[in-house]
Wavefront OBJ file of the C-alpha trace (Angstrom):
o trace
v 0.000 0.039 0.010
v 1.377 3.340 -1.056
v 1.607 6.275 1.398
v 0.756 9.679 0.118
v 1.319 13.027 1.825
v -0.725 16.040 1.239
v -2.052 19.154 2.764
v -5.681 20.412 2.497
v -7.252 23.395 4.079
v -11.103 23.746 4.124
v -13.156 26.766 5.192
v -16.856 26.680 5.585
v -20.035 28.339 6.950
v -19.050 31.989 7.220
v -21.197 34.037 9.619
v -20.954 37.826 9.532
v -22.303 40.520 11.876
v -22.240 44.132 10.662
v -22.814 47.299 12.564
v -22.888 50.583 10.714
v -23.358 54.326 11.589
v -22.529 57.288 9.271
v -20.738 55.265 6.572
v -20.287 51.665 5.507
v -16.620 51.590 4.613
v -15.775 48.626 6.972
v -15.484 45.173 5.398
v -14.105 42.314 7.436
v -14.309 39.646 4.838
v -10.925 38.062 3.947
v -9.298 35.468 1.745
v -6.219 33.368 2.408
v -3.583 31.085 0.776
v -1.595 28.311 2.284
v 2.020 27.003 2.245
v 2.486 24.005 4.493
v 1.182 25.123 8.009
v 1.560 28.900 7.139
v -1.546 30.799 6.224
v -1.475 34.245 4.561
v -4.631 36.164 5.325
v -5.694 39.030 2.940
v -8.382 41.586 4.192
v -10.806 42.855 1.666
v -10.488 46.294 3.047
v -6.641 46.427 3.592
v -6.275 49.354 1.136
v -7.855 51.611 3.811
v -5.085 52.539 6.224
v -7.583 54.345 8.578
v -9.157 51.133 9.651
v -8.300 49.266 12.826
v -7.755 45.542 12.358
v -8.060 42.862 15.039
v -7.315 39.178 14.320
v -7.653 36.022 16.518
v -6.371 32.769 14.974
v -8.357 30.390 17.114
v -5.377 28.476 18.722
v -5.377 30.495 21.860
v -1.797 31.548 21.362
v -1.795 35.004 19.756
v -3.493 37.554 17.450
v -2.548 40.348 15.170
v -3.453 44.019 14.369
v -1.985 43.896 10.790
v -4.237 44.379 7.791
v -2.782 41.298 5.990
v -1.144 39.011 8.704
v 0.743 35.783 8.002
v 0.487 33.103 10.598
v 1.881 29.606 11.103
v -0.171 27.153 13.033
v 1.937 24.818 15.310
v -0.127 21.696 14.635
v -2.856 20.261 12.358
v -6.495 20.703 13.459
v -9.629 22.944 13.165
v -9.293 26.669 14.011
v -11.876 29.447 14.101
v -10.240 32.628 12.637
v -11.775 35.903 13.738
v -11.382 39.245 12.003
v -12.747 42.653 13.074
v -12.585 46.049 11.273
v -13.353 49.337 13.008
v -13.188 53.061 12.041
v -13.358 56.017 14.302
v -13.750 59.825 13.672
v -11.456 62.434 15.126
v -13.498 62.654 18.328
v -13.275 58.920 18.949
v -16.756 58.104 17.853
v -17.406 54.719 16.184
v -18.222 55.276 12.395
v -18.475 51.723 11.395
v -17.690 48.078 12.485
v -17.654 44.785 10.799
v -16.636 41.281 11.918
v -16.504 37.788 10.608
v -15.079 34.438 11.234
v -14.171 31.389 9.138
v -13.635 27.856 10.386
v -10.315 26.673 8.963
v -9.248 22.932 9.105
v -5.616 22.059 8.364
v -4.869 18.384 7.660
v -1.134 17.767 7.119
v 1.275 14.771 6.613
v -1.712 12.416 6.416
v -0.699 9.190 4.634
v -3.135 7.555 2.186
v -4.560 4.602 4.112
v -7.504 2.205 3.787
v -8.138 -0.137 6.717
v -11.015 -2.547 6.104
v -12.986 -3.725 9.100
v -16.509 -4.762 9.976
v -18.555 -6.693 12.570
v -21.621 -8.980 12.151
v -24.777 -8.385 14.168
v -27.821 -10.711 14.145
v -30.951 -8.854 13.067
v -34.029 -9.300 15.384
v -32.576 -12.646 16.537
v -32.981 -14.043 13.046
v -30.082 -16.515 12.668
v -29.987 -16.143 8.850
v -30.151 -12.343 8.852
v -27.020 -10.352 9.546
v -26.174 -6.598 9.618
v -22.499 -6.033 8.721
v -21.418 -2.900 10.500
v -18.842 -1.224 8.336
v -16.128 0.150 10.794
v -13.442 0.771 8.045
v -11.147 3.852 8.034
v -9.958 5.919 5.196
v -7.939 9.081 4.629
v -10.105 12.191 4.922
v -11.039 13.861 1.635
v -10.774 10.572 -0.263
v -12.829 8.797 -2.838
v -14.194 5.373 -1.476
v -15.320 2.080 -2.982
v -16.521 -0.719 -0.706
v -16.902 -4.212 -2.377
v -18.843 -6.775 -0.285
v -18.810 -10.507 -0.987
v -21.252 -12.273 1.340
v -19.968 -15.837 0.503
v -23.251 -16.979 -1.010
v -22.621 -15.499 -4.525
v -23.953 -12.155 -3.784
v -21.745 -9.078 -4.243
v -22.493 -5.400 -3.647
v -20.257 -2.345 -4.315
v -20.968 1.025 -2.709
v -19.305 4.488 -2.763
v -19.581 4.982 1.020
v -18.902 3.305 4.368
v -22.545 2.286 4.809
v -23.619 -0.923 6.675
v -25.226 -3.737 4.910
v -28.127 -6.109 5.904
v -27.956 -9.521 4.180
v -30.279 -12.428 4.336
v -29.069 -16.046 3.684
v -31.377 -18.356 1.928
v -29.782 -21.582 3.300
v -28.118 -22.760 6.327
v -24.350 -22.948 6.309
v -20.920 -21.355 7.187
v -20.158 -18.289 4.923
v -16.984 -16.444 4.479
v -17.724 -12.661 4.242
v -15.102 -10.361 2.743
v -14.939 -6.451 2.389
v -12.452 -4.842 0.061
v -11.883 -1.114 0.695
v -10.298 0.993 -2.136
v -9.498 4.601 -1.264
v -7.962 7.310 -3.488
v -6.849 10.807 -2.581
v -9.011 13.179 -4.499
v -7.113 14.954 -7.389
v -4.291 12.266 -7.433
v -3.727 8.943 -9.161
v -2.613 7.210 -5.913
v -5.060 4.630 -4.394
v -4.843 2.424 -1.346
v -6.762 -0.908 -0.683
v -7.231 -3.390 2.084
v -9.274 -6.573 2.611
v -10.978 -7.888 5.712
v -12.813 -11.312 6.019
v -14.743 -13.153 8.626
v -17.042 -16.229 8.801
v -20.607 -16.205 9.924
v -22.941 -19.192 10.637
v -26.405 -18.875 9.150
v -29.333 -21.041 10.292
v -32.611 -20.716 8.352
v -35.606 -20.931 10.660
v -38.999 -21.316 9.083
v -40.964 -21.087 12.455
v -44.227 -18.896 11.652
v -45.041 -15.934 13.842
v -47.863 -17.289 16.036
v -47.972 -14.399 18.412
v -51.478 -12.815 18.771
v -52.013 -9.964 21.292
v -55.273 -9.800 23.156
v -56.648 -8.838 26.479
v -59.794 -8.593 28.634
v -61.047 -6.044 31.130
v -62.957 -5.958 34.355
v -64.182 -3.113 36.557
v -63.065 -3.096 40.215
v -64.632 -1.667 43.344
v -62.236 1.317 43.195
v -63.487 4.399 41.312
v -62.110 4.729 37.714
v -59.971 1.541 38.219
v -59.822 -1.308 35.550
v -58.279 -4.632 35.758
v -56.505 -5.876 32.556
v -55.867 -9.490 31.839
v -53.350 -10.588 29.176
v -55.263 -13.244 27.052
v -52.675 -13.393 24.251
v -51.711 -16.546 22.455
v -48.179 -17.540 21.550
v -46.800 -15.406 24.346
v -43.821 -16.746 26.290
v -41.706 -15.838 29.231
v -38.988 -13.345 28.089
v -41.076 -11.780 25.444
v -41.407 -7.992 25.579
v -44.740 -6.676 26.825
v -45.959 -2.940 26.925
v -49.324 -1.563 27.905
v -50.327 2.068 26.987
v -53.621 3.283 28.593
v -54.379 6.361 26.476
v -53.833 8.881 29.260
v -50.085 9.166 28.855
v -49.036 6.248 31.231
v -47.548 2.812 30.450
v -47.065 -0.485 32.214
v -44.777 -3.487 31.622
v -46.761 -5.883 34.010
v -48.270 -9.009 32.703
v -51.746 -8.274 34.095
v -51.918 -4.587 35.231
v -54.470 -2.923 37.243
v -54.742 0.915 36.242
v -56.550 3.854 37.749
v -57.562 6.635 35.330
v -57.560 10.176 36.627
v -60.748 11.134 34.879
v -63.842 9.567 33.468
v -63.832 9.146 29.691
v -63.157 6.884 26.779
v -59.484 5.735 26.369
v -57.647 3.699 23.763
v -55.698 1.020 25.583
v -53.099 -0.910 23.571
v -51.120 -4.135 24.439
v -47.902 -4.612 22.358
v -45.926 -7.888 22.364
v -42.533 -8.654 20.827
v -41.247 -12.242 20.550
v -37.521 -12.284 21.738
v -36.847 -16.034 21.219
v -33.407 -16.613 19.880
v -33.410 -17.775 16.186
v -37.175 -16.865 15.742
v -38.270 -14.574 12.897
v -39.322 -11.033 13.910
v -42.668 -11.322 15.515
v -44.669 -8.365 16.758
v -48.354 -8.163 17.695
v -50.425 -5.263 19.006
v -54.022 -5.063 20.019
v -56.026 -1.890 20.883
v -59.481 -1.458 22.455
v -61.520 1.420 23.339
v -62.154 1.410 27.168
v -64.934 3.550 28.837
v -64.269 4.757 32.263
v -67.777 5.745 33.670
v -66.655 7.491 36.915
v -69.430 9.872 38.249
v -70.047 11.480 34.741
v -70.333 8.902 32.054
v -69.957 9.934 28.522
v -69.209 8.448 25.090
v -66.324 10.759 23.871
v -63.886 9.092 21.609
v -60.954 11.508 21.429
v -59.185 11.751 18.081
v -56.698 14.301 16.630
v -54.451 14.583 13.677
v -50.733 15.496 13.684
v -49.673 17.125 10.427
v -46.070 17.621 9.699
v -45.309 20.957 8.113
v -42.028 22.331 6.744
v -39.520 22.458 8.363
v -40.082 18.908 9.673
v -39.964 20.010 13.277
v -43.115 22.038 12.789
v -46.506 20.324 13.573
v -50.106 21.213 13.214
v -52.264 19.359 15.726
v -56.088 19.285 15.085
v -58.854 17.971 17.421
v -61.145 15.875 15.265
v -63.219 14.449 18.196
v -66.893 14.087 17.191
v -69.318 15.617 19.588
v -72.737 17.042 19.437
v -72.014 19.664 22.027
v -70.774 23.140 21.046
v -68.791 23.530 24.378
v -65.483 21.616 23.935
v -62.366 22.612 25.759
v -59.061 21.139 24.421
v -55.574 21.233 26.033
v -52.449 19.754 24.640
v -49.125 18.564 26.122
v -46.348 18.125 23.530
v -43.900 15.985 25.490
v -41.295 18.825 25.667
v -42.660 20.409 28.851
v -44.840 22.790 26.870
v -48.562 23.002 26.558
v -51.374 24.759 24.568
v -55.110 25.371 24.520
v -57.427 25.208 21.456
v -58.903 22.822 18.929
v -56.174 23.538 16.457
v -52.612 24.412 17.584
v -49.300 24.895 15.899
v -46.116 23.702 17.681
v -42.365 23.923 16.832
v -40.100 21.406 18.463
v -36.660 22.888 19.330
v -34.707 19.587 19.764
v -34.594 16.256 17.894
v -36.261 13.339 19.862
v -39.267 11.079 20.401
v -42.219 12.900 21.983
v -45.476 11.716 23.534
v -48.158 14.149 22.496
v -51.406 14.024 24.509
v -54.793 15.724 23.993
v -57.172 16.332 26.874
v -60.748 17.044 25.940
v -63.524 18.358 28.368
v -67.140 18.700 27.147
v -69.775 20.722 29.134
v -67.287 20.614 32.047
v -68.467 17.127 32.924
v -67.269 14.846 30.200
v -63.493 14.079 29.972
v -61.289 12.018 27.663
v -57.627 11.778 26.717
v -55.613 10.243 24.010
v -51.818 10.197 23.164
v -49.528 9.486 20.272
v -45.774 9.190 19.888
v -44.024 11.137 17.246
v -40.401 11.191 16.078
v -39.085 14.736 15.443
v -35.926 15.683 13.680
v -34.733 19.362 14.098
v -32.723 20.771 11.145
v -29.422 22.470 12.005
v -29.983 26.242 12.760
v -28.363 28.420 10.019
v -28.670 32.078 8.918
v -31.441 32.668 6.554
v -32.531 35.302 3.965
v -36.254 34.699 4.508
v -38.209 37.927 5.114
v -42.039 37.687 5.700
v -43.959 40.745 4.235
v -47.503 41.450 3.029
v -49.831 44.297 2.064
v -53.556 44.577 2.048
v -56.275 45.759 -0.341
v -60.057 45.578 -0.238
v -61.934 43.486 -2.786
v -64.519 45.308 -4.866
v -64.628 48.129 -2.330
v -65.928 45.787 0.431
v -64.326 47.064 3.567
v -64.641 43.671 5.385
v -63.306 41.515 2.391
v -59.555 41.886 2.384
v -56.946 40.441 0.003
v -53.505 39.959 1.761
v -50.848 40.147 -0.927
v -47.921 38.036 -0.078
v -44.730 39.973 -0.813
v -42.305 37.925 1.098
v -38.735 37.083 -0.063
v -37.203 33.729 0.482
v -33.587 33.965 -0.778
v -34.274 31.173 -3.192
v -35.833 30.937 -6.710
v -37.065 27.423 -6.244
v -40.700 27.195 -5.060
v -40.096 23.764 -3.540
v -40.591 23.561 0.117
v -42.089 27.030 0.722
v -45.086 27.402 2.955
v -47.140 30.401 4.153
v -49.060 30.087 7.430
v -51.706 32.828 7.944
v -53.517 33.774 11.197
v -56.359 36.292 10.736
v -56.883 37.139 14.437
v -60.659 36.479 14.307
v -60.798 32.870 15.652
v -60.853 31.279 12.180
v -58.510 28.303 11.635
v -54.962 28.796 10.609
v -54.347 28.622 6.801
v -51.290 26.644 5.782
v -50.750 27.097 2.130
v -47.729 25.961 -0.023
v -45.837 28.708 -1.891
v -46.165 32.412 -1.600
v -49.746 32.853 -2.696
v -52.229 35.632 -1.637
v -55.148 35.022 0.679
v -58.664 36.548 0.568
v -60.435 36.689 3.934
v -63.900 37.976 4.936
v -64.369 39.309 8.291
v -67.891 39.103 9.847
v -67.572 41.760 12.382
v -66.088 45.305 12.580
v -62.987 45.695 14.786
v -59.277 45.616 15.192
v -57.498 42.423 13.957
v -53.881 41.360 14.226
v -52.857 39.487 11.080
v -49.770 37.367 11.240
v -47.852 35.598 8.412
v -45.219 32.957 8.997
v -42.985 31.957 6.062
v -41.286 28.538 6.148
v -38.684 27.726 3.485
v -36.848 24.423 3.006
v -33.783 25.554 0.967
v -33.110 23.175 -1.912
v -30.242 20.721 -1.806
v -28.966 22.000 1.559
v -31.372 20.552 4.203
v -31.595 24.016 5.677
v -34.991 25.367 6.989
v -35.612 29.082 7.395
v -38.556 30.681 9.210
v -39.615 34.429 9.558
v -42.749 36.021 10.825
v -44.543 39.403 10.628
v -47.733 40.782 12.197
v -49.782 43.904 11.393
v -52.910 45.275 13.010
v -55.708 46.370 10.716
v -59.169 48.069 11.187
v -62.054 46.232 9.532
v -65.507 47.885 9.026
v -68.421 45.533 8.080
v -70.806 47.344 5.685
v -73.982 48.916 7.031
v -76.886 46.391 7.221
v -79.447 49.037 6.160
v -78.880 52.314 4.166
v -79.052 55.714 5.886
v -78.307 59.296 5.038
v -75.637 60.033 7.556
v -72.988 62.564 6.376
v -70.221 62.098 8.997
v -67.831 64.970 9.673
v -65.504 66.224 12.450
v -63.084 69.098 13.124
v -59.421 68.940 14.247
v -57.678 71.510 16.609
v -54.068 71.380 17.485
v -52.911 72.651 20.940
v -50.744 75.859 20.269
v -48.447 75.025 23.057
v -47.914 71.230 22.558
v -47.713 69.846 18.875
v -48.576 66.421 20.086
v -52.086 67.272 21.562
v -55.094 67.247 19.223
v -58.861 67.884 19.899
v -61.247 65.981 17.612
v -65.024 67.086 17.607
v -67.833 65.267 16.057
v -69.966 67.787 13.769
v -72.346 65.147 12.222
v -75.789 66.320 11.915
v -78.389 63.686 13.116
v -81.837 63.655 14.848
v -80.784 61.121 17.437
v -77.833 60.979 19.840
v -74.974 59.105 18.009
v -72.383 56.740 19.340
v -69.021 57.949 18.120
v -65.853 55.844 18.206
v -62.357 56.924 17.091
v -59.281 55.286 15.864
v -56.158 57.553 15.729
v -53.838 55.461 13.448
v -51.401 54.704 16.349
v -53.277 51.464 17.521
v -55.282 53.449 20.049
v -59.021 54.167 20.128
v -61.531 56.243 22.108
v -65.266 56.832 22.389
v -67.115 60.181 22.618
v -68.171 63.253 20.660
v -65.165 65.356 21.730
v -61.906 63.586 22.305
v -58.494 65.028 23.214
v -55.641 62.775 22.060
v -51.916 62.893 22.604
v -49.598 61.326 19.978
v -46.471 59.530 21.295
v -44.250 60.501 18.352
v -44.050 62.450 15.180
v -45.421 60.993 11.873
v -48.405 60.954 9.575
v -51.641 59.349 11.089
v -54.935 58.297 9.441
v -57.586 59.309 12.020
v -60.980 57.767 11.497
v -64.399 58.373 13.094
v -67.175 55.803 13.179
v -70.775 57.043 13.898
v -73.695 54.749 14.909
v -77.296 55.916 15.178
v -80.098 53.785 16.735
v -77.797 50.665 16.255
v -78.859 50.497 12.588
v -77.341 53.404 10.824
v -73.492 53.508 10.410
v -71.055 55.905 8.631
v -67.309 56.509 8.677
v -64.995 59.270 7.636
v -61.213 59.579 7.867
v -58.573 62.329 7.434
v -54.824 62.378 7.472
v -52.953 64.517 10.047
v -49.288 65.263 10.549
v -47.667 65.325 13.888
v -44.255 67.068 14.075
v -41.563 67.793 16.684
v -41.136 64.166 17.869
v -42.931 64.885 21.210
v -42.115 61.512 22.695
v -39.824 58.506 21.946
v -40.525 55.899 19.365
v -42.163 52.671 20.828
v -39.919 49.655 21.414
v -40.935 46.871 19.021
v -38.218 44.371 19.923
v -39.230 40.850 20.927
v -36.198 38.677 21.731
v -36.439 34.915 21.151
v -34.196 32.062 19.977
v -34.265 28.458 19.132
v -31.496 25.767 19.567
v -30.420 22.278 18.660
v -28.106 19.912 20.586
v -25.516 18.186 18.502
v -25.855 14.828 20.234
v -27.358 13.483 16.933
v -24.170 14.417 15.059
v -21.558 11.831 15.626
v -18.757 14.174 14.598
v -19.552 16.805 17.239
v -19.334 16.930 20.990
v -22.635 15.948 22.569
v -22.335 19.024 24.835
v -22.268 21.426 21.841
v -25.459 23.390 21.192
v -26.269 25.555 18.134
v -28.310 28.706 18.817
v -30.371 30.705 16.309
v -31.538 34.242 16.971
v -35.272 34.341 15.975
v -36.004 37.770 17.557
v -38.738 39.984 16.050
v -37.790 43.621 15.326
v -34.030 42.701 15.421
v -31.964 44.614 12.849
v -28.248 44.801 11.839
v -26.396 46.988 14.332
v -28.437 45.915 17.304
v -26.457 44.933 20.413
v -26.648 41.147 21.357
v -25.668 39.532 24.537
v -25.962 35.792 25.107
v -25.581 34.494 28.720
v -25.223 30.656 28.574
v -25.904 30.057 32.250
v -22.382 28.586 32.885
v -20.629 31.962 33.449
v -19.788 32.566 29.756
v -21.271 35.096 27.209
v -21.186 35.767 23.536
v -21.959 38.797 21.199
v -22.453 36.753 18.085
v -25.895 36.620 16.419
v -26.063 32.804 16.072
v -23.350 31.370 18.407
v -22.258 27.670 18.793
v -21.462 26.970 22.435
v -19.969 23.936 24.171
v -21.024 23.356 27.742
v -18.573 21.905 30.184
v -20.992 19.108 31.355
v -24.546 17.834 31.330
v -27.529 19.582 32.991
v -30.244 22.218 32.402
v -28.836 25.696 31.761
v -30.818 28.944 31.836
v -29.701 30.493 28.551
v -30.673 34.193 28.089
v -30.616 36.361 24.942
v -30.557 40.200 25.382
v -31.116 42.406 22.351
v -30.737 46.221 22.520
v -31.814 48.538 19.785
v -30.467 52.154 20.183
v -33.049 54.448 18.465
v -31.281 57.257 16.589
v -33.562 60.065 17.793
v -32.696 62.902 20.227
v -33.523 61.841 23.833
v -34.793 58.391 22.817
v -34.103 55.805 25.425
v -32.708 52.396 24.518
v -35.087 49.710 23.455
v -34.212 46.399 25.117
v -35.870 42.883 25.161
v -34.633 39.806 26.817
v -35.804 36.131 26.887
v -34.530 33.033 28.772
v -35.094 29.395 27.999
v -34.033 26.228 29.835
v -31.664 24.434 27.613
v -31.065 20.748 28.523
v -27.640 19.203 27.832
v -27.908 15.387 28.026
v -25.958 13.419 30.557
v -23.652 10.828 28.937
v -23.659 7.616 30.822
v -21.107 4.756 30.844
v -22.063 1.112 30.751
v -19.675 -1.453 32.412
v -18.307 -3.962 31.878
v -18.115 -3.140 28.118
v -18.023 -5.416 26.305
v -20.073 -7.822 28.497
v -21.256 -11.315 28.635
v -23.604 -11.916 31.641
v -24.365 -8.476 33.236
v -24.101 -4.728 32.419
v -24.289 -1.839 34.872
v -25.089 1.888 34.652
v -24.549 4.398 37.440
v -26.923 7.396 37.575
v -26.989 10.240 40.169
v -30.298 11.846 41.189
v -30.702 15.220 42.976
v -33.874 13.904 44.558
v -35.828 10.598 44.865
v -37.621 9.914 41.557
v -39.138 7.088 39.561
v -36.553 5.760 37.127
v -37.415 3.880 33.847
v -34.643 1.987 32.152
v -34.919 0.111 28.767
v -32.568 -1.909 26.620
v -32.956 -1.799 22.854
v -31.084 -3.853 20.274
v -29.510 -2.397 17.084
v -32.848 -2.732 15.376
v -34.499 -0.504 17.995
v -36.453 -3.522 19.454
v -37.193 -3.436 23.146
v -35.584 -6.523 24.787
v -35.418 -5.744 28.500
v -36.837 -3.045 30.936
v -36.913 -2.208 34.581
v -38.757 0.442 36.720
v -37.572 1.247 40.255
v -37.757 4.038 42.722
v -34.450 5.873 42.554
v -33.038 7.389 45.746
v -31.229 10.657 46.087
v -27.611 10.294 45.209
v -25.862 7.503 43.257
v -27.980 4.623 41.901
v -26.724 1.492 40.104
v -28.924 -0.104 37.464
v -28.041 -3.801 36.645
v -29.287 -5.878 33.776
v -28.884 -9.552 33.206
v -27.585 -9.856 29.626
v -26.860 -13.629 29.454
v -30.077 -14.270 27.298
v -29.095 -11.540 24.796
v -27.613 -12.347 21.410
v -24.224 -10.970 20.518
v -24.398 -7.394 19.044
v -24.768 -3.701 19.868
v -27.268 -2.394 22.415
v -28.389 0.903 23.960
v -29.686 1.619 27.454
v -32.216 4.407 27.580
v -32.981 5.957 31.007
v -35.875 8.334 31.831
v -36.003 10.282 35.189
v -37.184 13.664 36.254
v -38.042 14.657 32.657
v -34.610 13.919 31.501
v -33.358 11.403 29.048
v -29.902 9.757 29.034
v -28.175 6.961 26.925
v -25.457 4.420 27.447
v -24.230 1.907 24.888
v -22.620 -1.529 25.163
v -21.554 -4.559 23.259
v -22.696 -8.036 24.151
v -20.226 -10.730 23.180
l 1 2 3 4 5 6 7 8 9 10 11 12 13 14 15 16 17 18 19 20 21 22 23 24 25 26 27 28 29 30 31 32 33 34 35 36 37 38 39 40 41 42 43 44 45 46 47 48 49 50 51 52 53 54 55 56 57 58 59 60 61 62 63 64 65 66 67 68 69 70 71 72 73 74 75 76 77 78 79 80 81 82 83 84 85 86 87 88 89 90 91 92 93 94 95 96 97 98 99 100 101 102 103 104 105 106 107 108 109 110 111 112 113 114 115 116 117 118 119 120 121 122 123 124 125 126 127 128 129 130 131 132 133 134 135 136 137 138 139 140 141 142 143 144 145 146 147 148 149 150 151 152 153 154 155 156 157 158 159 160 161 162 163 164 165 166 167 168 169 170 171 172 173 174 175 176 177 178 179 180 181 182 183 184 185 186 187 188 189 190 191 192 193 194 195 196 197 198 199 200 201 202 203 204 205 206 207 208 209 210 211 212 213 214 215 216 217 218 219 220 221 222 223 224 225 226 227 228 229 230 231 232 233 234 235 236 237 238 239 240 241 242 243 244 245 246 247 248 249 250 251 252 253 254 255 256 257 258 259 260 261 262 263 264 265 266 267 268 269 270 271 272 273 274 275 276 277 278 279 280 281 282 283 284 285 286 287 288 289 290 291 292 293 294 295 296 297 298 299 300 301 302 303 304 305 306 307 308 309 310 311 312 313 314 315 316 317 318 319 320 321 322 323 324 325 326 327 328 329 330 331 332 333 334 335 336 337 338 339 340 341 342 343 344 345 346 347 348 349 350 351 352 353 354 355 356 357 358 359 360 361 362 363 364 365 366 367 368 369 370 371 372 373 374 375 376 377 378 379 380 381 382 383 384 385 386 387 388 389 390 391 392 393 394 395 396 397 398 399 400 401 402 403 404 405 406 407 408 409 410 411 412 413 414 415 416 417 418 419 420 421 422 423 424 425 426 427 428 429 430 431 432 433 434 435 436 437 438 439 440 441 442 443 444 445 446 447 448 449 450 451 452 453 454 455 456 457 458 459 460 461 462 463 464 465 466 467 468 469 470 471 472 473 474 475 476 477 478 479 480 481 482 483 484 485 486 487 488 489 490 491 492 493 494 495 496 497 498 499 500 501 502 503 504 505 506 507 508 509 510 511 512 513 514 515 516 517 518 519 520 521 522 523 524 525 526 527 528 529 530 531 532 533 534 535 536 537 538 539 540 541 542 543 544 545 546 547 548 549 550 551 552 553 554 555 556 557 558 559 560 561 562 563 564 565 566 567 568 569 570 571 572 573 574 575 576 577 578 579 580 581 582 583 584 585 586 587 588 589 590 591 592 593 594 595 596 597 598 599 600 601 602 603 604 605 606 607 608 609 610 611 612 613 614 615 616 617 618 619 620 621 622 623 624 625 626 627 628 629 630 631 632 633 634 635 636 637 638 639 640 641 642 643 644 645 646 647 648 649 650 651 652 653 654 655 656 657 658 659 660 661 662 663 664 665 666 667 668 669 670 671 672 673 674 675 676 677 678 679 680 681 682 683 684 685 686 687 688 689 690 691 692 693 694 695 696 697 698 699 700 701 702 703 704 705 706 707 708 709 710 711 712 713 714 715 716 717 718 719 720 721 722 723 724 725 726 727 728 729 730 731 732 733 734 735 736 737 738 739 740 741 742 743 744 745
């Protein structure tokens, strides 16, 4: 095998923050060239000698104030290079500022190598079905060919290090070989290696004769039902799981369960045959169980869970059939959040498996619950160019029929994966429409409505999902039900001593006393014939008067006024918010690394940002990536400050905090194991602990539930009956989820 030496440098995902004032001459972008481990950095604004440059090379050693520094890295690795450019006037005031960073990876003196290796894992205890887990290693930035020979005349060639599942049609001993061929990209040099091992296949034609079934019986205790496992083909050692439709589970053979409320529940019994050598055999039986309690009813709770784009966005809709108009619905999404309403929209911030439950109450007496489990994948947060925007226009001069013209921009020319979600603020259902189409909506009552548009874009070929929202308040007037001859009019008088104070007087002529309401164009209203109004800041306002006589005759009139002098500061429209994703799903990243995405409303370039990660560290980046020292919940806060450029205007500040959970990484021992495996877990307080073992095919093969004590607890499993292969231990306690992995020999 030839050894090949080369040097590569890779820069990717450039994030830039820019702050400008009187000019925009600052540009922090830079390019670079490399010679061995020495990198020459070239600033895009190096021709301007008035700029102050600050460089940090990401190795914790030193920085530079030169415009175009040259730096030699002492060793190979990945470095985050930071560059900031600033300019000040003669009085020391900041004119402009720009900063950026690039992640640089230096790979040097790496020989071309291909080491073939794999292991064989029996699939679902089927002695003739094996998964061959590819653990081969090749030189980074190489082309790859994997040629598999399964020893039974079947050959497969792939261009990646993927695993292979193979089924043998006859019993026997088979010699399985893997040949890895690796070539450095851009060269003619290739490396290859071969690894072989023998597997014993035993074809078992035993049919699946497992049939789940159960019976029920009421007990003398209120809301308590006794369940009897009446399954056929069930044997000791098989997996058993009961779900009672109220968010609780049991692993007992014949459980007795007490429901918290009366209602109708979907109870399911799921069985899995774990017999060695038997084919995969799963059976599940579900039945509707009515718990009468003191208020019997016949509710069958049903809801739909629709995945939107991005794939961590869900629309949950209560589809329960009921003749009553009074139905109160609450939701729990399995991530410690809840909502109320027959149709709710929820965004999951972290990848995982969630138990979503709906609680329905009818006429304050009839109660029912149902739950489903969903698997959620959260895309990596990334900067986006999506901007939600819309304008409004009346249809055929009908003041209550409004067309909302979608003028959003998405940063992509492809219409694939673009969704517009509209909320009209009048209690009507959300409208989830593909693309950037317009919407026409008819309002049935006069009033003030807040219209919100959320744009969701799945960027093509990148796996990136972008979201942006915008809300505006509009005034809607339903046309008069009967004609009348009102000629509405009013006068406007400005206070000579204060330009922000106006007096509005109704001068409409009518034979009966009118009801007069006003809207001043600044989201405020008033009632009365003579109104004194103070405007908070300068601008142009559309002031409207609505006159009602005898509750039958309506009329409106509007005029535009100008308020000058900036009597009061502008309102603060910032609303800080953020989302995050833990990198535990990414095998190449530390499980304690979290990606944060700033989703604040009203945020603009130049606003001051401060992140507090709850571990004593902070960041001023818009979308930081932070590595926590250890597991645990952290109170992460984002503070956004917008300095309004008006004389005497105070700063506009918004801050939000979320509890961010960093998972605890557990260690199973001994590992590998033959007869037993242990996991230690430390609890802050006594808590119920649920522990499960799953095989490589995600089939539950063992479980235990025990009352954990405050302090250290040791969980021990007997693994002597498990087949050889890879397993994971999943532990739930106090709303937390931890994982340990082990190999059974």
